[in-house]
N, C-alpha and C positions, 0 to 999 in steps of 0.2 A: 527521645528521652533515654538516658542511660539509668539502669536500675541502680539506686543508690547504694545497695549492698554489694555491688560487684567491686572486685579488686582487678585492676587492669595494669598489666605489666608488659613493657617492651623488652624482648630478650631474643635468644636464638634457640632454635629447635632444629635438630638434624642439619646443622650449618646454614640455616636459613634465618633471616630476620623475621621475627613473628610478633604478634600481639597475643598475649594470654589473658583471658578472661577467667577469673575465678569467683565462685559465690559458694562458700561452704554452707551446706544446708539448703541449697537452691531448690525452688519448687520442682517437683518432678516434671520432666520434659522442657524445662526452661531453655537450656542450651540447645536441645534438639529442635525446638521451635525456631530459634535464630538460624540454625544450620539449615533448616529446610527453606526458611525465607531467603537466605542468601542464594541457595542453590536455585530457587525459582527465579530470582531476579537475574542471576547469571545466565540461566537458560533463556531469559527474554532477549538477551543480547543488546539491551538498550543503554545500560549504564554499567560502568565498572563496579565490581564489588570484591571484597577480599575472599580469597580462596580458603575453604575450611580444610585445615591440615590434621586436626584430631578432635575428637568429640568424646567427652566423658560426662557422667551426670553432673559434676561440679566444676567442669573446666572445658573451655573451648579455645583451641589454638587456631589462629587466623594469620593468613599472610599479612605481613606488615607493609602497607602501602606507602609508608613514609608520610611526611607532612611538609608541604612547600608553599611557595607564594603562587596565587592563581596566575596562570598564563593569560595572555591578552584576551583569548576567546573562551575563557573559563565559563563564564555565565551564559554565553551562547551555546556552548556544548552541553551545559547543564539543562538548559531549557529544551533544546532539541532532544536530548536524551530522555527527559522526563515525558515529553510528548510521545516518543516512540514507545515508551513503556506503557503509558496510558492507552495507546492504541491497541494494546493486547486485551482482548475482551473474553468474557465467559457468558454463558447463557444465564447463569445464576449468581447470586451474591453469596459471598462466604469464602471458605478456603477448604483444602483437604485435611486440615488439622486446625486445632485451636492454637492460639498464640498468646503473646504478652505484649501490652503496651507499656514500656518501662517494666516494673515488676508486677503490674496489674494483669491478672488472667484475662483473656480476651476470647470470648466464644465466637466460632466462625461456622455454624452449621449452614449447610447449603439452603438458600432461601430464594424464593421465586422473584421477589420484588425488593428493591432498595429501601422503600419506606418501612415495611415490616422488619427488614434486617436492622435498620438503623434505630428504630424504636425498641425492638425486643432484645437485641444483642449489643447495643451500645448505650443509648440514653437510659433506659430503665434500669439496667443492672448497676450502672454508676450512681444513679440517683438513689436507688434503694440502699446502697452501701453508704452513701453520704447521710441519708436519713437515719439509718441504724447507728451510724458513728456520732451523731448529734450534730452534724454539720448543716443539715437542712431541717427546716420545720415541715409540718404537714402541709402548710399553705405553699411552701416551695414545691413540694411534691406534686400537689395539685397543678401547679403551673407547668412542671415538667410534663405531666400527663396531658395538659392542654396542647403543648407543643407537639407531643406525639401524635395526638389526634388530628393535628393540622398539617402534618408533614406533606400530605398529598397536595395541599394548597401552597405550602411554602417552598417545596422543592420540585422542580419539573422532572419528568421522566428522563432517565439517563441510563445508558448501558453500564454493565459491571466491568470496570477497568482494572488492571493489575495495579495495586497501590503498595507503596512501601508501608504505609499505614501509620508511621510515627515521624513524618518528614518535617521536622523543624530544621532551622539552619545548621544546628549543630551536627545533624546526621547527613548533611550534604558536605562531604569531606573533600579537601584539596590534597591530592596526592603529592609525592615528592617531585614528580614531573610537571606539576602545575594543572593537571587535569582533574575533573570531578569524579567522585565515586560515592556510592551510597554504603552507609554502615548501620549497625544496629537494627537488624532486619527481623525482629521477632514478631512484628505486627503486620507482616505481609498478608494480604488478602484481596479479593475482588470487591471493589466498592465504587462509590461515586468519585470520579476524578475531581470534581469540584471540592470534594471534602479535603483532598491532598492539597490542592491550591489554597484552600482556606487556612490550613495549618501553617503553610509557609508564610502567612501574614500574621500569625498569632504572636510570635516573639521575634519581632523584626520582619524584614522582608527582603528577598533578593533584589538586586538593582534592575533598572529598566532593561538592560540587555537581556536578562533572563526572560522577562515577561514578553518582550518582543519576539524572541525565538520561540518560546512555547506557543504564543498565540498564532504565530505564522504557521506552525506546524499542526497544532491541534484544533485550531478554531473554536475555542471555548465560547459559551454564551456570553455576550458582552455584559451582562448584568450579574455574573456569578458573585461578585463581591458583596452584593446586597444581601446574599444568602449566607455569606461566610460565618457570621455569628451563630446561625443554627448549627452548622457543622462543628464549629469550635466549642459548642456547648459540651460535647462529649469530652474533649480534652480539658476543658476548664473543670469539669466535674472530677475527672481523674486527678488533676493536680490538687483539687480541694480535698479529695480523699487521701492523696499522698502527703501533701504538705501543709494542709490546714487552712485556717480562716482567711489568709491573705487573698485567696482566690474567690471568696464568697461574693464579693462585690461584683466581679466579673460574671459569675454565674447568675446572679439576681439581675444584672443588667440585661442579659439576653432574655431571661425569663419575663421581665417587664415589658420588654419590646415585642416578644413573639408569643408569649403564654397568656 
C-alpha cells in the first residue's frame, strides 16, 4: 500500500534516473523505515529492490527500476524469489525497528511467539483505532478479542520468516527488463510467511505459475488458504481505518467466521 499523502516523481539525480518520494510533514522516521526495509531485503539477496540514493526526513531518492512487460518467467522468478526470502528466519518475531504499513505506524518489538506478536502488535492496535474512530462497535471489538484468544487454535506454529509485510500485487513490481522486484518496503519484519501469502490473495492474486514456483521451493502447508482471512483481518482493519466503511463488511465477515 502506498501512503496516500506521498508525492512520487520520476526524474534524474546525479545523472541517474530516479524515483523521488516526498511527503511534506511525514511522520518521523517514515522514510527511514522504508530505507531500512529496502536494505534488509537487498541484504537477503532473494529479490531485487531499488537502491536508496538519498534519504531525508521528508524525501527518499531511489533507483528507478523502470517499468516493463513481464518476461516469460516473471511469475516463476517471483515465486522462487519470495520463497528464498521466506527461507530467511529469525528466532523471534518483530524487527530491529518499527515501521509503517502504508501511512499507518506498525510496532515491531521483538516477541518470542507469533501468536502474541500478531495479537498485540497487529490486530489489537488496529481494532482499538477503529473503535476509537467510530468504525467498529463494542460488539465488533469483543469479536476481535475472541479471534486473538483463539489464535493458537486458528494458526499453527510457524517460524519467523523475513516478510515484505505489505505485499499486495502493486508492490510486486515489473522492472524495465521484465523481471520482478519489491517496492514500498516500510513494513518489513519477521513474521508468519503464510500471512504474506494471504495478502497476495486479498486484492487479486498472482497466476498459477507464481504459486507453482513458490510451493515447489517453500513447501507451505497445503491448507494455508483456509487461514488466509485471519491473517488478512489486519489489513482489512488497516484499510477500514484509512479509507472508511467500505471495508467494514469484509472485517465483519472475518469476525463472524472466526470470532
